[in-house]
N, CA, C and O atoms as CSV, one atom per row, in Angstrom:
chain,resi,resn,atom,element,x,y,z
A,1,UNK,N,N,0.765,-1.174,-0.020
A,1,UNK,CA,C,-0.055,0.109,0.193
A,1,UNK,C,C,0.857,1.162,-0.251
A,1,UNK,O,O,1.978,0.972,0.220
A,2,UNK,N,N,0.781,2.230,-1.005
A,2,UNK,CA,C,1.401,3.287,-1.034
A,2,UNK,C,C,0.912,4.414,0.237
A,2,UNK,O,O,-0.237,4.731,0.547
A,3,UNK,N,N,2.088,4.834,0.775
A,3,UNK,CA,C,1.585,5.741,2.066
A,3,UNK,C,C,1.146,7.112,1.655
A,3,UNK,O,O,1.565,7.519,0.572
A,4,UNK,N,N,0.348,7.896,2.379
A,4,UNK,CA,C,-0.318,9.053,1.857
A,4,UNK,C,C,0.598,9.992,1.937
A,4,UNK,O,O,1.091,9.934,3.064
A,5,UNK,N,N,1.152,10.965,1.208
A,5,UNK,CA,C,1.857,12.174,1.049
A,5,UNK,C,C,2.000,12.688,2.328
A,5,UNK,O,O,3.106,12.701,2.866
A,6,UNK,N,N,0.888,13.165,2.939
A,6,UNK,CA,C,0.908,13.842,4.326
A,6,UNK,C,C,1.495,13.172,5.285
A,6,UNK,O,O,2.129,13.742,6.172
A,7,UNK,N,N,1.345,11.839,5.214
A,7,UNK,CA,C,1.948,10.909,6.391
A,7,UNK,C,C,3.614,10.967,6.156
A,7,UNK,O,O,4.423,11.128,7.069
A,8,UNK,N,N,3.870,10.843,5.080
A,8,UNK,CA,C,5.596,10.936,4.854
A,8,UNK,C,C,5.935,12.441,5.216
A,8,UNK,O,O,6.899,12.703,5.935
A,9,UNK,N,N,5.166,13.349,4.728
A,9,UNK,CA,C,5.608,14.739,5.176
A,9,UNK,C,C,5.748,14.510,6.801
A,9,UNK,O,O,6.865,14.601,7.310
A,10,UNK,N,N,4.781,14.261,7.472
A,10,UNK,CA,C,5.027,14.201,8.870
A,10,UNK,C,C,5.926,13.488,9.477
A,10,UNK,O,O,6.479,13.867,10.509
A,11,UNK,N,N,6.200,12.208,8.808
A,11,UNK,CA,C,7.342,11.363,9.169
A,11,UNK,C,C,8.649,11.749,9.204
A,11,UNK,O,O,9.466,11.642,10.118
A,12,UNK,N,N,8.780,12.304,7.891
A,12,UNK,CA,C,10.095,13.023,7.629
A,12,UNK,C,C,10.540,14.443,8.676
A,12,UNK,O,O,11.635,14.596,9.218
A,13,UNK,N,N,9.454,15.299,8.752
A,13,UNK,CA,C,9.793,16.403,9.484
A,13,UNK,C,C,9.756,16.009,10.939
A,13,UNK,O,O,10.321,16.809,11.686
A,14,UNK,N,N,9.273,15.067,11.439
A,14,UNK,CA,C,9.495,14.429,13.104
A,14,UNK,C,C,10.823,13.861,12.815
A,14,UNK,O,O,11.699,14.409,13.484
A,15,UNK,N,N,11.231,12.967,12.056
A,15,UNK,CA,C,12.336,12.285,12.212
A,15,UNK,C,C,13.623,13.365,11.969
A,15,UNK,O,O,14.617,13.331,12.695
A,16,UNK,N,N,13.492,14.197,11.005
A,16,UNK,CA,C,14.498,15.335,10.889
A,16,UNK,C,C,14.522,16.146,12.299
A,16,UNK,O,O,15.550,16.413,12.923
A,17,UNK,N,N,13.237,16.476,12.673
A,17,UNK,CA,C,13.445,17.401,13.878
A,17,UNK,C,C,13.875,16.702,15.063
A,17,UNK,O,O,14.315,17.376,15.995
A,18,UNK,N,N,13.814,15.491,15.158
A,18,UNK,CA,C,14.122,14.727,16.270
A,18,UNK,C,C,15.899,14.750,16.176
A,18,UNK,O,O,16.554,14.441,17.172
A,19,UNK,N,N,16.414,15.054,15.181
A,19,UNK,CA,C,17.956,14.838,15.055
A,19,UNK,C,C,18.480,16.229,14.968
A,19,UNK,O,O,19.691,16.445,14.928
A,20,UNK,N,N,17.561,17.203,14.936
A,20,UNK,CA,C,17.922,19.031,14.936
A,20,UNK,C,C,17.196,19.562,16.212
A,20,UNK,O,O,16.325,20.412,16.027
A,21,UNK,N,N,17.390,19.262,17.145
A,21,UNK,CA,C,16.618,19.563,18.345
A,21,UNK,C,C,16.901,21.199,18.527
A,21,UNK,O,O,16.079,22.020,18.934
A,22,UNK,N,N,18.143,21.433,18.161
A,22,UNK,CA,C,18.319,23.109,18.319
A,22,UNK,C,C,17.872,24.035,17.214
A,22,UNK,O,O,18.336,25.173,17.144
A,23,UNK,N,N,16.881,23.529,16.248
A,23,UNK,CA,C,16.492,24.083,14.933
A,23,UNK,C,C,14.875,23.979,15.074
A,23,UNK,O,O,14.317,22.996,14.586
A,24,UNK,N,N,14.154,24.934,15.703
A,24,UNK,CA,C,12.717,24.864,16.112
A,24,UNK,C,C,11.832,25.597,14.988
A,24,UNK,O,O,10.634,25.796,15.190
A,25,UNK,N,N,12.449,25.981,13.824
A,25,UNK,CA,C,11.712,26.420,12.995
A,25,UNK,C,C,11.806,25.271,11.577
A,25,UNK,O,O,11.905,25.649,10.410
A,26,UNK,N,N,11.758,24.096,11.943
A,26,UNK,CA,C,11.968,23.328,10.456
A,26,UNK,C,C,10.634,23.129,9.988
A,26,UNK,O,O,9.660,22.849,10.687
A,27,UNK,N,N,10.661,23.280,8.854
A,27,UNK,CA,C,9.548,23.100,7.880
A,27,UNK,C,C,10.047,22.364,6.697
A,27,UNK,O,O,11.199,21.993,6.472
A,28,UNK,N,N,8.916,22.208,5.938
A,28,UNK,CA,C,8.951,21.275,4.703
A,28,UNK,C,C,10.024,22.012,3.680
A,28,UNK,O,O,10.895,21.421,3.042
A,29,UNK,N,N,9.800,23.247,3.669
A,29,UNK,CA,C,10.788,24.001,2.699
A,29,UNK,C,C,12.242,24.510,3.362
A,29,UNK,O,O,12.992,25.276,2.758
A,30,UNK,N,N,12.489,24.042,4.514
A,30,UNK,CA,C,13.795,24.252,5.083
A,30,UNK,C,C,14.730,23.881,4.394
A,30,UNK,O,O,14.750,22.697,4.059
A,31,UNK,N,N,15.743,24.734,3.987
A,31,UNK,CA,C,17.045,24.220,3.192
A,31,UNK,C,C,18.153,23.693,4.223
A,31,UNK,O,O,18.781,24.401,5.010
A,32,UNK,N,N,18.241,22.601,4.093
A,32,UNK,CA,C,18.742,21.692,4.928
A,32,UNK,C,C,20.734,21.975,5.016
A,32,UNK,O,O,21.488,21.855,5.982
A,33,UNK,N,N,20.996,22.329,3.730
A,33,UNK,CA,C,22.256,22.337,3.307
A,33,UNK,C,C,22.566,23.824,4.072
A,33,UNK,O,O,23.364,24.069,4.976
A,34,UNK,N,N,21.686,24.661,3.403
A,34,UNK,CA,C,22.072,26.058,3.887
A,34,UNK,C,C,22.325,26.528,5.054
A,34,UNK,O,O,23.181,27.369,5.329
A,35,UNK,N,N,21.288,25.783,6.063
A,35,UNK,CA,C,21.004,25.990,7.072
A,35,UNK,C,C,22.158,24.987,8.317
A,35,UNK,O,O,21.957,24.875,9.527
A,36,UNK,N,N,23.242,24.428,7.574
A,36,UNK,CA,C,23.860,23.429,8.113
A,36,UNK,C,C,23.356,22.245,9.111
A,36,UNK,O,O,23.937,21.767,10.086
A,37,UNK,N,N,22.243,21.967,8.622
A,37,UNK,CA,C,21.663,20.899,9.338
A,37,UNK,C,C,22.067,19.629,8.637
A,37,UNK,O,O,22.260,18.702,9.424
A,38,UNK,N,N,22.213,19.395,7.603
A,38,UNK,CA,C,22.404,18.224,6.969
A,38,UNK,C,C,24.132,17.748,7.147
A,38,UNK,O,O,25.138,18.343,6.759
A,39,UNK,N,N,24.042,16.901,7.630
A,39,UNK,CA,C,25.730,16.449,7.767
A,39,UNK,C,C,25.630,14.957,7.525
A,39,UNK,O,O,24.544,14.380,7.571
A,40,UNK,N,N,26.751,14.347,7.269
A,40,UNK,CA,C,26.791,13.060,6.744
A,40,UNK,C,C,26.044,12.007,7.646
A,40,UNK,O,O,25.193,11.203,7.267
A,41,UNK,N,N,26.565,12.189,8.982
A,41,UNK,CA,C,25.510,11.627,10.086
A,41,UNK,C,C,23.869,11.416,9.598
A,41,UNK,O,O,23.226,10.428,9.242
A,42,UNK,N,N,23.578,12.698,9.752
A,42,UNK,CA,C,22.124,12.890,9.494
A,42,UNK,C,C,21.667,12.088,7.747
A,42,UNK,O,O,20.734,11.387,7.355
A,43,UNK,N,N,22.547,12.505,7.294
A,43,UNK,CA,C,22.138,11.856,5.746
A,43,UNK,C,C,21.994,10.137,5.830
A,43,UNK,O,O,21.137,9.452,5.272
A,44,UNK,N,N,23.202,9.641,6.778
A,44,UNK,CA,C,22.871,8.088,6.718
A,44,UNK,C,C,21.752,7.927,7.299
A,44,UNK,O,O,20.897,7.234,6.747
A,45,UNK,N,N,21.493,8.554,8.593
A,45,UNK,CA,C,20.232,8.280,9.441
A,45,UNK,C,C,18.999,8.482,8.347
A,45,UNK,O,O,18.391,7.453,8.053
A,46,UNK,N,N,18.728,9.283,7.943
A,46,UNK,CA,C,17.606,9.826,7.123
A,46,UNK,C,C,17.370,8.278,5.884
A,46,UNK,O,O,16.293,7.695,5.761
A,47,UNK,N,N,18.575,7.929,5.167
A,47,UNK,CA,C,18.495,7.171,4.327
A,47,UNK,C,C,18.380,5.778,5.175
A,47,UNK,O,O,17.987,4.962,4.342
A,48,UNK,N,N,18.485,5.322,6.038
A,48,UNK,CA,C,18.299,4.499,6.906
A,48,UNK,C,C,16.669,3.975,7.141
A,48,UNK,O,O,16.034,2.972,6.813
A,49,UNK,N,N,16.352,5.304,7.939
A,49,UNK,CA,C,15.078,5.485,8.326
A,49,UNK,C,C,14.145,5.489,6.926
A,49,UNK,O,O,13.074,4.948,7.199
A,50,UNK,N,N,14.178,5.830,5.800
A,50,UNK,CA,C,13.558,5.654,4.572
A,50,UNK,C,C,13.332,4.170,3.889
A,50,UNK,O,O,12.369,3.556,3.429
A,51,UNK,N,N,14.790,3.919,4.077
A,51,UNK,CA,C,14.521,2.527,3.533
A,51,UNK,C,C,13.923,1.460,4.744
A,51,UNK,O,O,13.189,0.554,4.351
A,52,UNK,N,N,14.154,1.535,5.844
A,52,UNK,CA,C,13.260,0.632,6.617
A,52,UNK,C,C,11.838,0.750,6.969
A,52,UNK,O,O,11.019,-0.116,7.278
A,53,UNK,N,N,11.716,2.297,6.825
A,53,UNK,CA,C,10.150,2.626,6.931
A,53,UNK,C,C,8.978,2.345,5.709
A,53,UNK,O,O,7.777,2.080,5.771
A,54,UNK,N,N,9.844,2.521,4.671
A,54,UNK,CA,C,9.024,2.265,3.273
A,54,UNK,C,C,9.282,1.208,2.529
A,54,UNK,O,O,8.633,1.034,1.498
A,55,UNK,N,N,10.190,0.391,2.887
A,55,UNK,CA,C,10.607,-0.846,2.386
A,55,UNK,C,C,11.200,-0.467,0.711
A,55,UNK,O,O,10.755,-1.031,-0.289
A,56,UNK,N,N,12.173,0.496,0.692
A,56,UNK,CA,C,12.605,0.632,-0.452
A,56,UNK,C,C,14.197,0.820,-0.454
A,56,UNK,O,O,14.754,1.145,0.594
A,57,UNK,N,N,14.772,0.660,-1.377
A,57,UNK,CA,C,16.270,0.618,-1.355
A,57,UNK,C,C,16.783,1.902,-2.281
A,57,UNK,O,O,16.424,1.979,-3.456
A,58,UNK,N,N,17.598,2.851,-1.709
A,58,UNK,CA,C,18.164,3.826,-2.451
A,58,UNK,C,C,19.489,3.695,-2.929
A,58,UNK,O,O,20.398,3.351,-2.173
A,59,UNK,N,N,19.660,3.937,-4.089
A,59,UNK,CA,C,20.990,3.637,-5.006
A,59,UNK,C,C,21.592,4.883,-4.665
A,59,UNK,O,O,21.088,5.833,-4.064
A,60,UNK,N,N,23.072,4.709,-5.268
A,60,UNK,CA,C,23.919,6.011,-5.081
A,60,UNK,C,C,23.378,7.016,-5.896
A,60,UNK,O,O,23.549,8.141,-5.426
A,61,UNK,N,N,22.699,6.969,-7.113
A,61,UNK,CA,C,22.191,7.876,-7.949
A,61,UNK,C,C,20.931,8.852,-6.914
A,61,UNK,O,O,20.370,9.861,-7.340
A,62,UNK,N,N,20.765,8.419,-5.909
A,62,UNK,CA,C,19.520,9.084,-5.057
A,62,UNK,C,C,20.160,9.680,-4.002
A,62,UNK,O,O,19.437,10.299,-3.222
A,63,UNK,N,N,21.590,9.639,-3.739
A,63,UNK,CA,C,22.125,10.266,-2.598
A,63,UNK,C,C,22.587,11.417,-3.159
A,63,UNK,O,O,23.509,11.105,-3.913
A,64,UNK,N,N,22.383,12.736,-3.167
A,64,UNK,CA,C,22.973,13.901,-3.501
A,64,UNK,C,C,21.878,14.864,-3.235
A,64,UNK,O,O,20.700,14.616,-2.977
A,65,UNK,N,N,22.631,16.297,-3.372
A,65,UNK,CA,C,21.917,17.342,-2.686
A,65,UNK,C,C,20.341,17.702,-3.218
A,65,UNK,O,O,19.437,18.281,-2.617
A,66,UNK,N,N,20.369,17.242,-4.308
A,66,UNK,CA,C,19.123,17.638,-4.944
A,66,UNK,C,C,17.875,16.764,-4.172
A,66,UNK,O,O,16.700,17.099,-4.018
A,67,UNK,N,N,18.495,15.656,-3.794
A,67,UNK,CA,C,17.172,14.861,-3.110
A,67,UNK,C,C,17.065,14.959,-1.591
A,67,UNK,O,O,16.131,14.477,-0.950
A,68,UNK,N,N,18.096,15.622,-1.068
A,68,UNK,CA,C,18.083,16.067,0.580
A,68,UNK,C,C,18.381,17.276,0.809
A,68,UNK,O,O,18.990,17.570,1.837
A,69,UNK,N,N,18.051,18.109,-0.007
A,69,UNK,CA,C,18.284,19.702,0.138
A,69,UNK,C,C,17.141,20.026,1.197
A,69,UNK,O,O,17.514,20.760,2.113
A,70,UNK,N,N,15.713,19.576,1.237
A,70,UNK,CA,C,14.801,19.956,2.173
A,70,UNK,C,C,14.242,18.880,2.464
A,70,UNK,O,O,14.397,17.815,1.866
A,71,UNK,N,N,13.200,19.181,3.879
A,71,UNK,CA,C,12.299,17.540,3.851
A,71,UNK,C,C,11.331,17.903,2.506
A,71,UNK,O,O,11.076,16.885,1.862
A,72,UNK,N,N,11.046,18.502,2.238
A,72,UNK,CA,C,10.205,18.464,1.055
A,72,UNK,C,C,10.726,17.747,-0.044
A,72,UNK,O,O,9.882,17.020,-0.568
A,73,UNK,N,N,12.067,17.716,-0.663
A,73,UNK,CA,C,12.781,17.057,-1.419
A,73,UNK,C,C,13.009,15.573,-1.110
A,73,UNK,O,O,13.010,14.743,-2.019
A,74,UNK,N,N,13.171,15.292,-0.027
A,74,UNK,CA,C,13.119,13.901,0.544
A,74,UNK,C,C,11.820,13.280,0.521
A,74,UNK,O,O,11.724,12.107,0.162
A,75,UNK,N,N,10.780,13.968,0.879
A,75,UNK,CA,C,9.728,13.365,0.790
A,75,UNK,C,C,9.252,13.033,-0.786
A,75,UNK,O,O,8.727,11.943,-1.011
A,76,UNK,N,N,9.431,13.912,-1.772
A,76,UNK,CA,C,9.372,13.782,-3.262
A,76,UNK,C,C,10.137,12.422,-3.722
A,76,UNK,O,O,9.623,11.586,-4.465
A,77,UNK,N,N,11.509,12.324,-3.141
A,77,UNK,CA,C,12.325,11.134,-3.227
A,77,UNK,C,C,11.289,9.841,-3.185
A,77,UNK,O,O,10.989,9.073,-4.099
A,78,UNK,N,N,10.812,9.869,-1.693
A,78,UNK,CA,C,10.239,8.608,-1.099
A,78,UNK,C,C,9.193,8.453,-2.018
A,78,UNK,O,O,9.021,7.333,-2.498
A,79,UNK,N,N,8.450,9.400,-2.354
A,79,UNK,CA,C,7.156,9.263,-3.209
A,79,UNK,C,C,7.432,8.407,-4.417
A,79,UNK,O,O,6.851,7.371,-4.739
A,80,UNK,N,N,8.485,9.064,-5.066
A,80,UNK,CA,C,8.677,8.419,-6.375
A,80,UNK,C,C,9.267,6.926,-6.371
A,80,UNK,O,O,8.970,5.951,-7.061
A,81,UNK,N,N,10.249,7.106,-5.306
A,81,UNK,CA,C,10.835,5.713,-5.327
A,81,UNK,C,C,9.686,4.449,-4.618
A,81,UNK,O,O,9.728,3.280,-5.000
A,82,UNK,N,N,8.932,4.827,-3.802
A,82,UNK,CA,C,7.691,3.958,-3.319
A,82,UNK,C,C,6.913,3.439,-4.377
A,82,UNK,O,O,6.538,2.277,-4.535
A,83,UNK,N,N,6.632,4.830,-5.366
A,83,UNK,CA,C,5.453,4.402,-6.851
A,83,UNK,C,C,6.273,3.704,-7.715
A,83,UNK,O,O,5.605,2.961,-8.435
A,84,UNK,N,N,7.746,3.639,-7.975
A,84,UNK,CA,C,8.407,2.832,-8.535
A,84,UNK,C,C,8.546,1.360,-8.019
A,84,UNK,O,O,8.698,0.413,-8.791
A,85,UNK,N,N,8.494,1.256,-6.868
A,85,UNK,CA,C,8.759,0.042,-6.395
A,85,UNK,C,C,7.514,-0.770,-6.598
A,85,UNK,O,O,7.551,-1.980,-6.825
A,86,UNK,N,N,6.427,-0.075,-6.509
A,86,UNK,CA,C,4.924,-0.936,-6.690
A,86,UNK,C,C,4.485,-0.896,-7.805
A,86,UNK,O,O,3.358,-1.321,-8.059
A,87,UNK,N,N,5.309,-0.359,-8.739
A,87,UNK,CA,C,4.586,-0.512,-10.273
A,87,UNK,C,C,5.161,-1.865,-10.786
A,87,UNK,O,O,4.837,-2.293,-11.894
C-alpha cells in the first residue's frame, strides 16, 4: 500500500526534527544544506529510516544534494521511489 503524502511529510519532519533539536523552525521548505543541518550522519540516518520505514532501497544515484536539500525534496524522493517499487 502506498503511503499518503501527508503522512510521509509528517514522518520526515518528525525524524529530521528529532535529529536537529536546536532548530525549532523546521518546515518542509527548510534548506537543510544552507542551514547547516544536513551532515553525513544525518544523511545516513535519513537514508536508513527511509529504507526501513518504506521498504525501498536507495541507490547511489539518489544520494545527492538535489534529493536531500529540504524535507520536501526527501518526501518527493520517497514518494517517487515507493511508486516505482509498486509499479
